[in-house]
N, C-alpha and C positions, 0 to 999 in steps of 0.2 A: 722653230724656236718658241712659238706661241704654245704649241702642244706640250713641249718640254716644260715650259714655265708653269702652265696650268696643272700638269700632272704633279710637279714638285710641290706646289702650294697645296693642292688637295691632299696629297699624302702627308705633308707636314701638319696640317690642321688636325688630322686624325691621329697622328703618331707622336707628336712632339712631347718631350718630357716636361714634367712640372719642375722647373728649376728656379731657385730663389732669385737669381739675377734677372729673370724674365718678368718678374712681377712689377718692377718699377724701372723703366729703362732710362734713368737719368744718365747724363754723360759720366758722372763720377762713378756710379755703380757699374756701368759698362766697362769703364777703364779698369777698375779694381778687379772685376771678375775675369777680364781677358788676361791681365797680367798673371793672376793666380792660375788660370787654366793653362798657361804656357808652362807651368811648373808641375802640374799633377793631373790626375784623371778626375772626371766629373764628381764621382762619389766622395772622394776626399776633398775636392775643391769646394763642395757645398759647405762642409764644416768650416774650412778656413775662411770662406767668403762671409758666412754668417757671423763668425767670431770677429772678423776684421771690421765689418760694418757696424757691429755692436760697439766696438771700441772706438772706431773713427767713423761716425755716421755721415760726415760730409768732408769736403776738402779742407775747410778751415780747421776742423777738429784734428785731421791728420797733420796739417801744417804745424799745429801747436804742440803736437806730441814730440817727445825726445826721440833721437835716433835709436836709442836702446829699446824704447817701448815698441817702436815699429819693427825692429829686428826680432824682438821677442814674439810679436804677433806672427811673424813670418817663419819662426823657428820650425825646422823640419822640412821646409819646402825646397831649400837649396837655392843656388844662384842669388845670393844675398845682395848682389849689386842691383838687382831689380827692386828689392825693397828700399834700398838707399835712393834709387832713382824715383820711386813713388814719393818718398818723403821730400826730396829736393823739388820735384815738380809741384807737389802740393804747396810747398812754401812759396814757390814762384807765383802760382795762381792766386794764392791768398794775399801775398804782399804786393805783387805788381799788377795783378789783373782784377783786384777788388773781389776776389773769391769767385769770379765768373769764369766758367770753363770756355775756352775759345770755341767758336762755331765754324771757323773756316778750316778747310782741310790742311792747307799749307801751314797755318799757325799751329795746328795740333801736331803736325809732323816735326815741328821745331822744338816741341817739349821733350825734355830729357827722358830717355827710356821708352819713347813711343816710336814704333816703326810703321811701315805701310799697312801691315795687317791690323794692328790696333787702331790706327787712325781711321782705316776704312770701317772697322767695327763700330767705332764711336759715331762716325758720320751716319752710318746706315741704321744701326740699332737704336740710337738715341733720337735721331732727327729724320730718319727715313730718306736720307739723301743718297743719290745714285753713285755710291762708291763701293766697289767689291771688297769683301773681307777675305783675302786669299790666304788660308792656312793649309796645313797638311791634308785636312779632310777635303777642302775645296779642290786642291791640286789633284788629289786622287780621283774624285768624282768626275771632274771635267776632262782630265787627260784620258780616262777610260771611256767616258761617254763619246768623245770625239776622236778617240785613238790618236792622241798627241804623243809622238814617240821620242821627243827630245826630253832630256833630263829635267825633272821638276824644279831644280834649284836655279836653272838658267834664266837670265833676264828675258830672253826671247820667249821662253815658255810662259813666264809670268805675264808678259804683254799679250800673248795669244789668249790665255785664260781670261785676262781682264777684258779684252774686246768681246769675247763670247758672252760673258756674263752681262756686259753692258747692252748687248743686243736683246737679252731676255728682259731687261728692265722696261722695254717697250710694252710688255704684256703683264707686268706684275709690279708690286711694291718692292723697292730695293731691300727694305728691312726683312720682309717675309722671305724673299727669294734667297738672300744671303744665309738666313737662319736655316732655311730648308736644305740648302746644299750642304752646309756644315753638319746638320743633323743626319742627313742621309749618309754622309761619310763616316759618322760616328757609330751609327746603328746598323747600317746595311752594307754599304760599300767599304768594308773594312780592309786593312792591309792584307790580311790573310783570311782565307775562307769566307769571302764575301757572300752574302745571302742574295744571289742574283734572282732567284725565283720570287723573292719578296720585294724586289726593287720596282718602283713605279715606272722606271725608265728602261726596264729590261728589253723592251721592244725597239728602243732607239739607240741602245748602247753598242757602238761599233766594236769596241774591244771584246764584248761578249759574243757578238756575231762572228768575229774572226778568231775566237779562241785565244785571245792574247791578254786576258785579264791579269794573269800572273806576271806578265812582263811589263805592265804599265801601272804606275808611272816608273819610268826608267830611273835607276839610282846609280850613284857612283860609290866605289869602295871607300870606306872611312879610313882616315889615317890612324895609324897605331897609336894608342894612348900613351902618354908619358908615364913612366913608372917612378913613384916617389916613396921613400921610406921615412916615416915620421915616428919618432920616439917620444911618447908623452909620459911624463912622470906625474903620478898622482901623489901630491905631497900633503900629508896630514899634519897639521900643527897642533899646538897645545890648545886646550879649552874647546875641542871639537870644531876646529877650523880647517879650512882647505885652501890651497894655493890655486888661484886662477889668474890668467893674464889675458888682456884684450889684444887681439891681433889688429895691427894698424899698418900693415904693409899692403902694397897693391898686389894682392895674392888671394887665394881662396880664403873664405870665411872672414874677410876684412870687417872689423867692428864686432866680431863675436868673441866669446870667452871660451878658453880651453885650459886644460892643465898645462904645466910647463912643457915646452917643446924643444926637442933637438932634432934637426933633420940631417940625415946622413945618406950617402949614396948606396950603402949596403944595408942589408937587414940585420947584420950583426954589429953590436956595439958593446964595448967593455964597461964594466961597472966603474972602472977608474975614470973613463971618459965622462960618464954621467956625473960622478962626484966632482970632477974638475969644472964642469959646466955649472953645476949648482953653486960651487964656491964663488963664482963670479957674481952671483946674486946675494952672497953672504949667507948662504944656507948650508948647514952641515947636516947631512942626512944620516939616519941609521942605515941598517942593511937595506939595499935596494933589491926588490924582488920582481922577477918577470911574471906578469899576471896573464896576459893573453895577447894574441895577434888577431887582427881582423882586416878584411879588405873592404874598402869603400870606393865604389866606382863613380867617377864623374864623367862628364861628356868627353873630355879630352885628357883625363888623367885617371890613373889607377893608384889609389893611395894604400900603401901597406902600413897599417897603423899598429904600432907596438906599444903596449900598455905596461908601464912599470909602476911600482908603488913603494913608497917609503914614508917614514915618520921623521919629524925633526922637532927640536926644542928651540930652533932659531926663530927669530921674529923677522917679518917682512911686511911691507904695506899691502902686498897682494893677498894676504890671508883674509878670508871672510868666514863667518859662521857657516857651518855646513847646511844648516836649515835655510839659509838665504840663497843657496846656489841656484835654486829653481827660478829665482827672480832675474837671472842673467840670460840673455840669448846665447844659445849654445849650438854648435854644429850637430847634425843628426847623429854621428857616431857616438856622441857623448851624452845625449839626452837620457837614455836608459841607465847609462853608467853613473851619472850624477844622482839619479833617482835612488839607485841602490846604495850609494854612499850616504845620502841624506837619511835613508831609513836604517 
């Protein structure tokens, strides 16, 4: 274990990337970066992190922002419940904890939207406390290194990995060791085509020695995603306005703004059905034209998005000037679409 820890730290010091969240390891910055990195790859994550920190430089600034402002800053990342959790937790810390981030592991775990990995990352990266930060990279590195053949998502596997990393803490700082393991998984011990010859642990890796790198970590087959057909109608009003509505159901894109939506089980829908639905809103449309179809894949859902377009002279409180549509947080499938409409 001492040899492994020393080799990891030496490699990390020479190969670590220059990333913005590593320059100042405050608990707030660690928290924000880790939630963002759960959503996207590092290269895109850097831009989102820098922009987010510029808008909300500390937990109190984030707490004072409106939910719409937070969702707009998160726009394009997906899993918007995480952005709402960030906002709710910031409010709790600001209002109930006097703006001071908790320092105890169990207290951090009780914060909304923070699980074992993020709590471990905050404890180790911000305060160098001996708590493993076990993400997909960590699972891959440790299961291959010690040839752990149980599935990575199992509690028993997690506990096994946790105990092995804690043994290494006897010979290294938790912060550096956790970062080194994660970095190795991101740069060398990748899911496919790992660079074993460049790995500082190639001599100790049991999976490499036994030719089982490709079988570890063990995975289980994913459930088939739910298929949904969403018919969105772009409604252009008088005086260069457009209809948008805020989603407020416990469903995807809660709190975001989209065109008028009708959901059907099938991909086909009649113009009559569209007109009848719009009539419920007091909107009388001109001819409704089918514009395009697109597929948007989420973790457990495949969205078949059907785009329709119409014009109307009817009035409705949901019409806004087209030039203002970019001010509203929007799901990823509509970001470019609204840009085209605005222009």
